[in-house]
N, CA, C and O of each residue as an XYZ file, in Angstrom:
892
protein
N       0.800     -1.206      0.040
C      -0.029     -0.033     -0.045
C       0.865      1.277      0.057
O       1.704      1.425      0.946
N       0.607      2.210     -0.934
C       1.523      3.473     -0.835
C       1.379      4.227      0.422
O       0.368      4.228      1.124
N       2.435      4.847      0.644
C       2.265      5.672      1.900
C       1.183      6.560      2.099
O       0.638      6.701      3.194
N       0.793      7.287      0.861
C      -0.459      8.174      1.109
C      -1.569      7.367      1.566
O      -2.173      7.731      2.575
N      -1.964      6.167      0.864
C      -2.922      5.355      1.091
C      -3.090      4.861      2.577
O      -4.151      4.768      3.193
N      -1.834      4.565      3.023
C      -1.603      4.033      4.393
C      -2.122      5.242      5.459
O      -2.952      5.137      6.362
N      -1.466      6.241      5.105
C      -1.860      7.351      6.018
C      -3.289      7.715      6.009
O      -3.803      8.231      7.002
N      -4.005      7.450      4.846
C      -5.344      7.914      4.912
C      -6.150      6.727      5.805
O      -7.116      6.944      6.537
N      -5.574      5.549      5.585
C      -6.113      4.330      6.498
C      -6.098      4.886      7.998
O      -7.088      4.804      8.725
N      -4.981      5.415      8.366
C      -4.782      5.685      9.789
C      -5.689      6.937     10.230
O      -6.164      7.102     11.353
N      -5.819      7.704      9.226
C      -6.800      8.963      9.396
C      -8.245      8.612      9.643
O      -8.976      9.116     10.496
N      -8.607      7.496      8.605
C      -9.997      6.934      8.673
C     -10.181      6.201      9.853
O     -11.296      6.215     10.376
N      -9.089      5.440     10.451
C      -9.427      4.863     11.819
C      -9.627      5.772     12.791
O     -10.487      5.479     13.622
N      -9.027      6.862     12.917
C      -9.112      7.975     13.908
C     -10.652      8.445     13.837
O     -11.386      8.558     14.819
N     -10.978      8.675     12.616
C     -12.325      9.263     12.459
C     -13.406      8.309     12.819
O     -14.472      8.750     13.248
N     -13.187      6.900     12.661
C     -14.173      5.959     13.001
C     -14.278      5.706     14.490
O     -15.322      5.407     15.070
N     -13.090      5.856     15.043
C     -13.168      5.618     16.502
C     -13.821      6.832     17.190
O     -14.558      6.660     18.162
N     -13.574      7.989     16.725
C     -14.339      9.208     17.292
C     -15.751      9.103     17.060
O     -16.510      9.550     17.920
N     -16.265      8.511     15.895
C     -17.507      8.334     15.354
C     -18.218      7.385     16.453
O     -19.314      7.642     16.950
N     -17.428      6.246     16.761
C     -17.903      5.386     17.713
C     -18.167      6.069     19.206
O     -19.155      5.875     19.915
N     -17.215      6.779     19.450
C     -17.245      7.526     20.693
C     -18.441      8.486     20.763
O     -19.036      8.614     21.832
N     -18.814      9.161     19.676
C     -19.930      9.876     19.762
C     -21.272      9.097     19.962
O     -22.229      9.528     20.605
N     -21.209      7.865     19.310
C     -22.361      7.047     19.358
C     -22.568      6.618     20.931
O     -23.603      6.836     21.561
N     -21.435      5.989     21.435
C     -21.438      5.603     22.795
C     -21.930      6.732     23.937
O     -22.752      6.476     24.817
N     -21.316      7.937     23.768
C     -21.681      9.190     24.604
C     -23.144      9.412     24.358
O     -23.890      9.558     25.327
N     -23.579      9.447     23.217
C     -25.067      9.544     22.981
C     -25.795      8.521     23.790
O     -26.564      8.911     24.669
N     -25.633      7.351     23.588
C     -26.022      6.242     24.281
C     -26.167      6.395     25.933
O     -27.153      6.155     26.629
N     -24.890      6.862     26.311
C     -24.703      6.951     27.614
C     -25.701      8.246     28.249
O     -26.320      8.182     29.311
N     -25.677      9.395     27.322
C     -26.413     10.475     27.831
C     -28.065      9.986     27.888
O     -28.821     10.329     28.797
N     -28.426      9.202     26.847
C     -29.898      8.826     26.887
C     -30.268      7.971     28.136
O     -31.392      7.965     28.638
N     -29.174      7.228     28.598
C     -29.494      6.339     29.731
C     -29.424      6.949     31.010
O     -30.033      6.500     31.981
N     -28.612      8.085     31.049
C     -28.690      9.103     32.232
C     -30.170      9.743     32.252
O     -30.904      9.793     33.239
N     -30.461     10.231     30.932
C     -31.816     10.890     30.910
C     -32.930      9.982     31.231
O     -33.914     10.471     31.785
N     -32.908      8.841     30.983
C     -33.927      7.826     31.204
C     -34.187      7.539     32.640
O     -35.259      7.185     33.131
N     -32.781      7.791     33.390
C     -32.916      7.584     34.968
C     -33.381      8.874     35.449
O     -34.118      8.785     36.431
N     -33.179      9.912     35.074
C     -33.559     11.115     35.639
C     -34.966     11.472     35.340
O     -35.571     12.187     36.139
N     -35.638     10.968     34.083
C     -37.102     11.180     33.730
C     -37.862     10.032     33.936
O     -39.075     10.105     33.738
N     -37.326      8.915     34.324
C     -37.980      7.542     34.417
C     -38.662      7.281     33.196
O     -39.867      7.030     33.225
N     -38.011      7.313     32.100
C     -38.511      7.247     30.682
C     -38.295      5.842     30.314
O     -37.153      5.400     30.184
N     -39.262      5.177     30.154
C     -39.088      3.698     29.926
C     -38.852      3.531     28.418
O     -38.062      2.674     28.021
N     -39.525      4.338     27.558
C     -39.216      4.197     26.109
C     -37.844      4.457     25.898
O     -37.251      3.691     25.138
N     -37.127      5.531     26.502
C     -35.923      5.869     26.161
C     -35.001      4.926     26.707
O     -33.973      4.719     26.062
N     -35.190      4.302     27.807
C     -34.446      3.171     28.334
C     -34.318      2.015     27.424
O     -33.241      1.493     27.137
N     -35.682      1.575     26.908
C     -35.579      0.574     26.012
C     -34.837      0.646     24.755
O     -34.264     -0.306     24.224
N     -34.894      1.960     24.278
C     -34.030      2.453     23.093
C     -32.638      2.228     23.180
O     -31.975      1.749     22.260
N     -32.094      2.644     24.519
C     -30.689      2.373     24.705
C     -30.356      0.887     24.749
O     -29.355      0.498     24.148
N     -31.105      0.049     25.404
C     -30.824     -1.338     25.452
C     -30.826     -2.013     24.018
O     -30.008     -2.856     23.649
N     -31.918     -1.489     23.241
C     -31.983     -2.201     21.777
C     -30.889     -1.610     20.905
O     -30.439     -2.256     19.959
N     -30.438     -0.354     21.216
C     -29.261      0.146     20.362
C     -27.927     -0.228     20.743
O     -26.964      0.366     20.257
N     -27.773     -1.263     21.659
C     -26.372     -1.837     21.978
C     -25.911     -2.593     20.820
O     -24.732     -2.585     20.466
N     -26.935     -3.321     20.158
C     -26.309     -4.109     18.952
C     -25.429     -3.069     17.997
O     -24.332     -3.417     17.560
N     -25.927     -1.933     17.748
C     -25.297     -1.104     16.829
C     -23.667     -0.734     17.432
O     -22.668     -0.613     16.723
N     -23.721     -0.621     18.685
C     -22.412     -0.260     19.302
C     -21.479     -1.421     19.231
O     -20.267     -1.256     19.098
N     -22.101     -2.726     19.330
C     -21.253     -3.886     19.194
C     -20.744     -4.200     17.675
O     -19.677     -4.698     17.315
N     -21.685     -3.815     17.017
C     -21.215     -4.066     15.313
C     -20.151     -3.169     14.935
O     -19.229     -3.475     14.179
N     -20.346     -1.835     15.598
C     -19.172     -0.953     15.280
C     -17.967     -1.358     15.852
O     -16.905     -1.202     15.249
N     -18.041     -1.953     17.153
C     -16.767     -2.327     17.765
C     -16.005     -3.412     16.978
O     -14.790     -3.394     16.780
N     -16.898     -4.397     16.537
C     -16.271     -5.536     15.689
C     -15.726     -5.175     14.417
O     -14.717     -5.763     14.027
N     -16.341     -4.153     13.613
C     -15.776     -3.600     12.601
C     -14.570     -2.944     12.716
O     -13.703     -3.079     11.853
N     -14.410     -2.203     13.749
C     -13.195     -1.311     13.931
C     -12.154     -2.385     14.400
O     -10.994     -2.286     14.001
N     -12.511     -3.371     15.204
C     -11.478     -4.351     15.594
C     -10.857     -5.039     14.445
O      -9.676     -5.387     14.419
N     -11.695     -5.211     13.517
C     -11.181     -6.001     12.159
C     -10.212     -4.985     11.529
O      -9.128     -5.348     11.073
N     -10.664     -3.586     11.513
C      -9.820     -2.721     10.791
C      -8.398     -2.718     11.408
O      -7.377     -2.816     10.727
N      -8.421     -2.594     12.809
C      -7.132     -2.752     13.506
C      -6.334     -3.875     13.260
O      -5.118     -3.713     13.149
N      -6.886     -5.115     13.146
C      -6.254     -6.244     12.946
C      -5.615     -6.167     11.353
O      -4.521     -6.670     11.098
N      -6.234     -5.649     10.581
C      -5.932     -5.623      9.265
C      -4.637     -4.627      9.230
O      -3.656     -4.937      8.554
N      -4.671     -3.558      9.900
C      -3.568     -2.814      9.872
C      -2.328     -3.340     10.548
O      -1.187     -3.065     10.175
N      -2.620     -4.092     11.535
C      -1.409     -4.782     12.060
C      -0.931     -5.770     11.294
O       0.283     -5.903     11.143
N      -1.882     -6.641     10.678
C      -1.337     -7.835      9.799
C      -0.657     -7.454      8.489
O       0.402     -7.943      8.095
N      -1.353     -6.560      7.875
C      -0.956     -6.162      6.442
C      -0.008     -5.024      6.408
O       0.705     -4.889      5.413
N       0.067     -4.220      7.366
C       0.973     -3.019      7.231
C       2.161     -3.094      8.143
O       3.180     -2.444      7.909
N       2.027     -3.926      9.237
C       3.070     -4.078     10.161
C       3.585     -2.595     10.619
O       4.728     -2.196     10.395
N       2.623     -1.869     11.265
C       3.171     -0.510     11.818
C       4.252     -0.451     12.702
O       4.421     -1.379     13.494
N       4.945      0.427     12.682
C       6.118      0.565     13.758
C       6.054      2.037     14.432
O       5.427      2.981     13.951
N       6.801      2.070     15.612
C       6.998      3.362     16.186
C       5.741      4.023     16.543
O       4.839      3.362     17.058
N       5.607      5.289     16.308
C       4.474      6.082     16.507
C       3.113      5.442     15.895
O       2.094      5.374     16.583
N       3.159      5.020     14.674
C       1.942      4.285     14.049
C       1.453      3.147     14.769
O       0.250      2.933     14.924
N       2.503      2.305     15.279
C       2.189      1.235     15.985
C       1.347      1.580     17.238
O       0.299      1.014     17.549
N       1.980      2.642     17.950
C       1.257      2.950     19.211
C      -0.224      3.599     19.032
O      -1.067      3.625     19.929
N      -0.396      4.111     17.739
C      -1.611      4.765     17.529
C      -2.571      3.651     17.129
O      -3.733      3.803     17.505
N      -2.284      2.578     16.443
C      -3.158      1.566     16.277
C      -3.445      0.830     17.405
O      -4.597      0.440     17.592
N      -2.346      0.526     18.369
C      -2.767     -0.161     19.640
C      -3.520      0.508     20.404
O      -4.386     -0.079     21.053
N      -3.345      1.962     20.499
C      -4.244      2.748     21.312
C      -5.667      2.663     20.899
O      -6.623      2.484     21.654
N      -5.693      2.821     19.519
C      -7.152      2.761     18.944
C      -7.920      1.374     19.191
O      -9.146      1.289     19.265
N      -7.098      0.387     19.299
C      -7.728     -1.057     19.580
C      -8.169     -0.998     20.988
O      -9.293     -1.412     21.269
N      -7.341     -0.495     21.952
C      -7.666     -0.611     23.182
C      -8.902      0.436     23.579
O      -9.760      0.150     24.414
N      -8.859      1.554     22.928
C      -9.759      2.538     23.137
C     -11.327      2.018     22.639
O     -12.315      2.203     23.349
N     -11.375      1.450     21.524
C     -12.667      0.946     21.048
C     -13.182     -0.263     22.077
O     -14.393     -0.474     22.142
N     -12.353     -0.973     22.799
C     -12.738     -1.838     23.786
C     -13.415     -1.178     25.012
O     -14.449     -1.606     25.525
N     -12.682     -0.023     25.454
C     -13.246      0.822     26.465
C     -14.513      1.333     26.125
O     -15.418      1.248     26.955
N     -14.729      1.902     24.916
C     -15.798      2.368     24.340
C     -17.095      1.340     24.448
O     -18.212      1.628     24.879
N     -16.682      0.178     23.983
C     -17.723     -0.939     23.899
C     -18.217     -1.261     25.384
O     -19.401     -1.508     25.613
N     -17.350     -1.246     26.261
C     -17.627     -1.548     27.645
C     -18.515     -0.337     28.206
O     -19.520     -0.594     28.870
N     -18.138      0.981     27.935
C     -19.105      1.813     28.288
C     -20.481      1.897     27.700
O     -21.413      2.424     28.307
N     -20.608      1.293     26.338
C     -21.997      1.081     25.888
C     -22.573     -0.014     26.761
O     -23.767      0.106     27.037
N     -21.929     -1.048     27.235
C     -22.573     -2.015     28.014
C     -23.025     -1.409     29.276
O     -24.096     -1.758     29.773
N     -22.219     -0.457     29.866
C     -22.758      0.145     31.272
C     -23.947      0.995     30.870
O     -24.929      1.057     31.609
N     -23.887      1.681     29.671
C     -25.179      2.450     29.471
C     -26.356      1.538     29.563
O     -27.389      1.926     30.107
N     -26.246      0.344     29.057
C     -27.361     -0.574     28.774
C     -27.720     -1.163     30.425
O     -28.872     -1.387     30.798
N     -26.587     -1.339     31.230
C     -26.915     -1.383     32.583
C     -27.693     -0.367     33.261
O     -28.619     -0.639     34.025
N     -27.311      0.802     32.977
C     -28.035      1.929     33.821
C     -29.502      2.122     33.171
O     -30.425      2.490     33.897
N     -29.703      1.878     31.834
C     -31.107      1.884     31.287
C     -31.863      0.779     31.891
O     -33.045      0.982     32.164
N     -31.331     -0.369     32.135
C     -32.183     -1.502     32.830
C     -32.432     -1.135     34.107
O     -33.575     -1.281     34.542
N     -31.399     -0.593     34.933
C     -31.712     -0.016     36.238
C     -32.930      0.951     36.407
O     -33.778      0.910     37.298
N     -32.843      1.788     35.414
C     -33.995      2.694     35.248
C     -35.383      2.080     35.106
O     -36.353      2.405     35.790
N     -35.374      1.055     34.039
C     -36.578      0.335     33.839
C     -37.174     -0.459     35.165
O     -38.376     -0.611     35.382
N     -36.167     -0.904     35.954
C     -36.664     -1.702     37.107
C     -36.955     -0.831     38.389
O     -37.620     -1.256     39.333
N     -36.401      0.414     38.337
C     -36.699      1.340     39.347
C     -38.215      1.580     39.749
O     -39.029      1.733     38.838
N     -38.617      1.620     41.027
C     -39.953      1.717     41.499
C     -40.083      3.109     42.085
O     -41.140      3.714     41.904
N     -39.101      3.666     42.770
C     -39.436      4.886     43.494
C     -37.931      5.503     43.710
O     -36.942      4.791     43.533
N     -37.836      6.742     44.066
C     -36.671      7.459     44.290
C     -36.353      7.166     45.773
O     -37.048      7.601     46.691
N     -35.229      6.381     45.949
C     -34.805      6.151     47.375
C     -34.061      7.221     47.953
O     -34.319      7.453     49.134
N     -33.232      7.900     47.419
C     -32.414      8.845     48.141
C     -32.441     10.130     47.249
O     -31.616     10.293     46.350
N     -33.418     11.027     47.533
C     -33.614     12.232     46.869
C     -32.523     13.142     46.848
O     -32.418     13.940     45.917
N     -31.678     13.105     47.802
C     -30.381     13.930     47.992
C     -29.274     13.463     47.055
O     -28.239     14.123     46.962
N     -29.465     12.319     46.344
C     -28.430     11.712     45.603
C     -28.790     12.187     44.135
O     -29.817     11.794     43.583
N     -27.921     13.027     43.547
C     -28.017     13.639     42.275
C     -27.427     12.897     41.256
O     -26.472     13.328     40.610
N     -28.036     11.599     41.040
C     -27.206     10.615     39.937
C     -27.271     11.174     38.824
O     -26.349     10.772     38.113
N     -28.080     12.102     38.187
C     -27.878     12.650     36.946
C     -26.708     13.512     36.885
O     -26.141     13.679     35.804
N     -26.257     14.126     38.045
C     -25.076     15.073     38.185
C     -23.923     14.157     37.998
O     -23.015     14.440     37.216
N     -23.936     13.056     38.703
C     -22.738     12.153     38.531
C     -22.609     11.577     37.187
O     -21.503     11.452     36.659
N     -23.784     11.195     36.573
C     -23.757     10.796     35.158
C     -23.197     11.818     34.200
O     -22.467     11.484     33.267
N     -23.528     13.004     34.429
C     -23.036     14.156     33.317
C     -21.565     14.336     33.795
O     -20.818     14.665     32.873
N     -21.067     14.224     34.802
C     -19.792     14.310     35.125
C     -18.795     13.176     34.541
O     -17.657     13.374     34.114
N     -19.442     12.015     34.616
C     -18.682     10.903     33.838
C     -18.943     11.083     32.431
O     -18.002     10.902     31.659
N     -19.990     11.385     32.008
C     -20.034     11.554     30.511
C     -19.203     12.650     29.873
O     -18.815     12.587     28.707
N     -18.950     13.653     30.693
C     -18.034     14.827     30.288
C     -16.515     14.186     30.301
O     -15.769     14.473     29.365
N     -16.106     13.422     31.233
C     -14.911     12.860     31.132
C     -14.485     11.922     29.911
O     -13.361     11.867     29.413
N     -15.586     11.214     29.542
C     -15.628     10.408     28.212
C     -15.381     11.318     27.104
O     -14.445     11.094     26.336
N     -16.251     12.470     26.938
C     -15.990     13.414     25.907
C     -14.615     14.090     25.757
O     -13.986     14.339     24.729
N     -14.309     14.323     27.046
C     -12.879     15.052     27.143
C     -11.851     14.059     26.717
O     -10.949     14.434     25.969
N     -11.909     12.854     27.118
C     -10.767     11.877     26.824
C     -10.908     11.648     25.267
O      -9.857     11.617     24.627
N     -11.959     11.503     24.673
C     -11.932     11.340     23.119
C     -11.516     12.547     22.452
O     -10.884     12.438     21.401
N     -11.821     13.832     22.985
C     -11.128     15.069     22.392
C      -9.720     14.875     22.351
O      -9.071     15.039     21.318
N      -9.150     14.480     23.607
C      -7.655     14.292     23.706
C      -7.137     13.237     22.606
O      -6.119     13.446     21.947
N      -7.773     12.315     22.497
C      -7.452     11.096     21.524
C      -7.467     11.815     20.167
O      -6.470     11.610     19.474
N      -8.429     12.631     19.652
C      -8.569     13.278     18.372
C      -7.344     14.170     18.248
O      -6.739     14.215     17.177
N      -6.967     14.860     19.271
C      -6.009     15.922     18.900
C      -4.417     15.363     19.506
O      -3.374     16.013     19.430
N      -4.552     14.204     20.016
C      -3.339     13.737     20.596
C      -2.715     14.726     21.624
O      -1.517     14.992     21.533
N      -3.479     15.274     22.591
C      -3.113     16.084     23.485
C      -2.730     15.581     24.866
O      -3.604     15.257     25.670
N      -1.486     15.514     25.139
C      -0.974     15.091     26.457
C      -1.432     15.667     27.667
O      -1.661     14.991     28.670
N      -1.597     17.118     27.592
C      -2.030     17.912     28.702
C      -3.623     17.544     29.085
O      -4.086     17.499     30.225
N      -4.292     17.308     27.912
C      -5.799     16.920     28.258
C      -5.988     15.543     28.772
O      -6.931     15.253     29.508
N      -5.133     14.737     28.401
C      -4.995     13.440     28.938
C      -4.802     13.292     30.395
O      -5.498     12.543     31.079
N      -3.745     14.096     30.900
C      -3.555     14.268     32.451
C      -4.725     14.845     33.010
O      -5.228     14.316     34.002
N      -5.299     16.014     32.427
C      -6.459     16.614     32.989
C      -7.578     15.669     33.254
O      -8.212     15.699     34.309
N      -7.807     14.866     32.332
C      -8.918     13.792     32.566
C      -8.622     12.894     33.773
O      -9.489     12.552     34.578
N      -7.396     12.554     33.836
C      -6.980     11.561     35.028
C      -7.109     12.292     36.258
O      -7.492     11.705     37.269
N      -6.797     13.648     36.273
C      -6.917     14.386     37.591
C      -8.430     14.755     37.790
O      -8.862     15.075     38.897
N      -9.152     14.700     36.756
C     -10.772     15.113     37.059
C     -11.359     13.940     37.658
O     -12.287     14.057     38.459
N     -10.877     12.793     37.321
C     -11.568     11.474     37.754
C     -11.600     11.518     39.308
O     -12.573     10.975     39.830
N     -10.730     12.054     40.069
C     -10.859     12.180     41.491
C     -12.097     12.874     41.914
O     -12.718     12.523     42.917
N     -12.466     13.877     41.139
C     -13.791     14.640     41.445
C     -14.875     13.692     41.266
O     -15.816     13.787     42.053
N     -14.914     12.731     40.308
C     -16.049     11.682     40.003
C     -16.069     10.779     41.240
O     -17.129     10.384     41.727
N     -14.939     10.485     41.703
C     -14.742      9.369     42.676
C     -15.384      9.949     44.005
O     -16.127      9.330     44.766
N     -14.934     11.310     44.140
C     -15.556     11.884     45.315
C     -17.218     12.078     45.352
O     -17.883     11.970     46.383
N     -17.663     12.329     44.269
C     -19.084     12.395     43.971
C     -19.856     11.061     44.319
O     -20.896     10.977     44.973
N     -19.159     10.076     43.767
C     -19.572      8.643     43.949
C     -19.604      8.193     45.476
O     -20.539      7.574     45.985
N     -18.522      8.568     46.087
C     -18.287      8.297     47.569
C     -19.363      9.127     48.458
O     -19.830      8.655     49.495
N     -19.637     10.130     48.064
C     -20.619     10.864     48.903
C     -22.125     10.492     48.540
O     -23.023     10.620     49.372
N     -22.335     10.046     47.311
C     -23.488      9.447     46.953
C     -24.025      8.141     47.608
O     -25.166      7.874     47.985
N     -22.880      7.402     47.638
C     -23.125      6.039     48.147
C     -23.244      6.047     49.689
O     -23.879      5.177     50.286
N     -22.609      7.064     50.309
C     -22.839      7.294     51.776
C     -24.354      7.909     52.103
O     -24.968      7.646     53.137
N     -24.773      8.645     51.197
C     -25.960      9.142     51.501
C     -27.034      8.049     51.165
O     -28.020      7.991     51.900
N     -26.937      7.299     50.259
C     -27.953      6.098     50.121
C     -27.869      5.182     51.243
O     -28.883      4.667     51.713
N     -26.685      4.953     51.701
C     -26.570      3.991     52.979
C     -27.381      4.675     54.105
O     -28.276      4.068     54.693
N     -27.052      5.933     54.385
C     -27.747      6.554     55.410
C     -29.311      6.497     55.377
O     -29.997      6.292     56.378
N     -29.808      6.707     54.090
C     -31.165      6.506     53.671
C     -31.641      5.004     54.117
O     -32.667      4.810     54.770
N     -30.927      4.166     53.762
C     -31.180      2.795     54.056
C     -31.263      2.515     55.565
O     -32.186      1.832     56.008
N     -30.318      3.027     56.356
C     -30.392      2.912     57.806
C     -31.608      3.608     58.331
O     -32.302      3.108     59.216
N     -31.833      4.649     57.835
C     -33.138      5.576     58.327
C     -34.439      4.714     57.959
O     -35.491      4.827     58.589
N     -34.278      3.917     56.971
C     -35.624      3.240     56.505
C     -35.743      1.826     56.987
O     -36.525      1.046     56.443
N     -34.922      1.449     58.081
C     -35.024      0.052     58.619
C     -35.997     -0.080     59.530
O     -36.162     -1.181     60.056
N     -36.796      0.996     59.868
C     -37.992      0.708     60.626
C     -39.150      0.090     59.990
O     -40.106     -0.356     60.624
N     -39.024      0.073     58.555
C     -39.994     -0.604     57.841
C     -39.909     -2.171     58.110
O     -38.933     -2.701     58.641
N     -40.949     -2.791     57.716
C     -40.835     -4.125     57.902
C     -41.394     -5.007     56.748
O     -42.062     -4.397     55.913
N     -41.248     -6.182     56.591
C     -41.982     -6.872     55.527
C     -41.609     -6.682     54.167
O     -40.435     -6.551     53.821
N     -42.592     -6.663     53.377
C     -42.384     -6.273     51.864
C     -41.901     -4.856     51.741
O     -41.153     -4.619     50.793
N     -42.217     -3.885     52.555
C     -41.666     -2.514     52.176
C     -40.203     -2.519     52.415
O     -39.476     -1.916     51.625
N     -39.693     -3.164     53.465
C     -38.158     -3.160     53.723
C     -37.573     -3.852     52.545
O     -36.516     -3.422     52.083
N     -38.147     -4.863     52.026
C     -37.555     -5.700     50.907
C     -37.375     -4.941     49.758
O     -36.348     -5.030     49.085
N     -38.555     -3.995     49.407
C     -38.540     -3.083     48.275
C     -37.457     -2.048     48.465
O     -36.762     -1.676     47.520
N     -37.326     -1.608     49.636
C     -36.457     -0.515     49.921
C     -35.252     -1.017     49.726
O     -34.472     -0.249     49.164
N     -34.777     -2.251     50.061
C     -33.461     -2.911     50.037
C     -33.184     -3.095     48.415
O     -32.083     -2.838     47.928
N     -34.134     -3.498     47.751
C     -33.984     -3.589     46.243
C     -33.573     -2.238     45.495
O     -32.661     -2.184     44.669
N     -34.363     -1.150     45.889
C     -34.153      0.030     45.387
C     -32.736      0.676     45.764
O     -31.989      1.251     44.972
N     -32.528      0.482     47.033
C     -31.005      1.095     47.385
C     -30.066      0.226     46.670
O     -29.062      0.762     46.200
N     -30.239     -1.036     46.518
C     -29.119     -1.782     45.736
C     -28.993     -1.365     44.302
O     -27.924     -1.347     43.692
N     -30.154     -1.033     43.809
C     -30.137     -0.616     42.401
C     -29.448      0.832     42.235
O     -28.723      1.134     41.287
N     -29.785      1.668     43.296
C     -28.873      3.079     43.082
C     -27.497      2.934     43.385
O     -26.669      3.705     42.900
N     -27.156      1.924     44.217
C     -25.732      1.739     44.474
C     -25.158      1.230     43.270
O     -24.094      1.749     42.931
N     -25.678      0.236     42.479
C     -25.222     -0.061     41.197
C     -25.103      0.788     40.181
O     -24.157      0.800     39.395
N     -26.178      1.620     40.160
C     -25.991      2.873     39.283
C     -24.926      3.680     39.687
O     -24.129      4.014     38.810
N     -24.731      4.097     40.936
C     -23.408      4.788     41.174
C     -22.044      4.065     40.793
O     -21.088      4.615     40.247
N     -22.121      2.831     41.152
C     -20.890      1.985     40.778
C     -20.529      2.132     39.258
O     -19.398      2.397     38.850
N     -21.625      1.928     38.478
C     -21.393      1.833     37.060
C     -20.996      3.208     36.426
O     -20.317      3.302     35.404
N     -21.510      4.302     37.166
C     -21.149      5.499     36.583
C     -19.552      5.803     36.909
O     -18.838      6.533     36.222
N     -19.173      5.144     38.010
C     -17.783      5.497     38.412
C     -16.934      4.639     37.435
O     -15.857      5.064     37.017
N     -17.467      3.337     37.047
C     -16.740      2.650     36.145
C     -16.654      3.445     34.696
O     -15.595      3.482     34.068
N     -17.866      4.078     34.224
C     -17.618      4.904     33.064
C     -16.357      5.854     33.216
O     -15.426      5.819     32.412
N     -16.390      6.545     34.102
C     -15.276      7.520     34.423
C     -13.922      6.771     34.277
O     -13.000      7.262     33.625
N     -13.830      5.600     34.887
C     -12.648      4.884     34.795
C     -12.280      4.402     33.462
O     -11.080      4.306     33.202
N     -13.101      4.105     32.638
C     -12.981      3.775     31.250
C     -12.440      5.157     30.417
O     -11.602      5.089     29.517
N     -12.996      6.276     30.825
C     -12.546      7.472     30.372
C     -10.954      7.639     30.560
O     -10.140      7.887     29.671
N     -10.735      7.465     31.780
C      -9.238      7.597     32.191
C      -8.443      6.535     31.306
O      -7.407      6.941     30.779
N      -8.805      5.294     31.106
C      -8.173      4.392     30.408
C      -8.033      4.840     28.939
O      -7.018      4.541     28.309
N      -9.044      5.558     28.377
C      -8.849      6.128     27.084
C      -7.633      7.226     27.134
O      -6.655      7.156     26.390
N      -7.810      8.141     28.011
C      -6.720      9.079     28.282
C      -5.335      8.508     28.319
O      -4.407      8.834     27.579
N      -5.314      7.529     29.364
C      -3.892      6.898     29.281
C      -3.524      6.128     28.078
O      -2.310      6.076     27.880
N      -4.162      5.609     27.355
C      -3.749      4.950     26.000
C      -3.335      6.253     25.050
O      -2.363      6.204     24.296
N      -4.109      7.313     25.165
C      -3.815      8.417     24.145
C      -2.411      9.019     24.572
O      -1.530      9.286     23.754
N      -2.297      9.201     25.934
C      -1.067      9.682     26.418
C       0.179      8.862     25.858
O       1.144      9.414     25.330
N       0.051      7.413     26.036
C       1.009      6.702     25.662
C       1.406      6.616     24.112
O       2.545      6.424     23.683
N       0.229      6.797     23.350
C       0.168      7.045     21.877
C       0.996      8.113     21.409
O       1.851      8.014     20.529
N       0.635      9.325     22.168
C       1.106     10.701     21.927
C       2.700     11.003     22.188
O       3.452     11.635     21.447
N       3.043     10.310     23.579
C       4.377     10.594     23.954
C       5.169      9.407     24.411
O       6.187      9.565     25.085
N       4.723      8.204     24.057
C       5.217      6.913     24.496
C       5.514      7.010     26.135
O       6.566      6.602     26.627
N       4.519      7.563     26.846
C       4.583      7.698     28.201
C       3.548      6.907     28.936
O       2.369      7.252     28.857
N       3.913      5.848     29.660
C       3.016      5.025     30.408
C       2.372      5.549     31.700
O       1.669      4.804     32.382
N       2.590      6.740     32.019
C       2.364      7.368     33.284
C       0.958      7.015     33.787
O       0.707      6.638     34.931
N       0.153      7.166     32.886
C      -1.364      6.784     33.282
C      -1.869      5.453     33.299
O      -2.991      5.165     33.714
N      -0.965      4.570     32.805
C      -1.337      3.128     32.447
C      -1.369      2.430     33.712
O      -2.027      1.391     33.754
N      -0.750      2.840     34.785
C      -0.591      1.926     35.984
C      -1.035      2.563     37.324
O      -0.954      1.919     38.370
């Protein structure tokens, strides 16, 4: 393959990874909206749309494998293709977490912890994903490090939210029978929601870490 065509293939891969990122962040935003609005139809749409995310992942995986096998990239190009391969895996997992969130929304019966702004945590996590993808698109090392630093804020939000839900559970232990069982189910679901949003942010950090390694051959954020 001529060098010009090879470079075009790398540029196309970057564009398609970013397009997958747009698709996944859209699904994530919809799942957060479904939780906030208790929108059964929107939640169902997120679940049904996961097939498109998976198909995109497999197509880009094949593209990366072809570049490895047929072009045998070296140095910076090798790091770019490797980073892209890893990043689409993180994006596919964020898509799976969006499905989890949508399913939690569909199963929820009532608001357990009104003081817990799950939507705010979700938007913070989604913002990290968008920022990490922007860093990948521009190969910006500073933006990668900023994403990793901002993850501490999301972790703190999740910690406070989990503590608030736990306090609500303790306060509700005067209930008995079926009411207490339903309360426990709802609390568990909120805690799972918080956990999965924290995982979304962790995947954003993974994307930033791979991008930093791609841009500067620096493994600082990988460990």
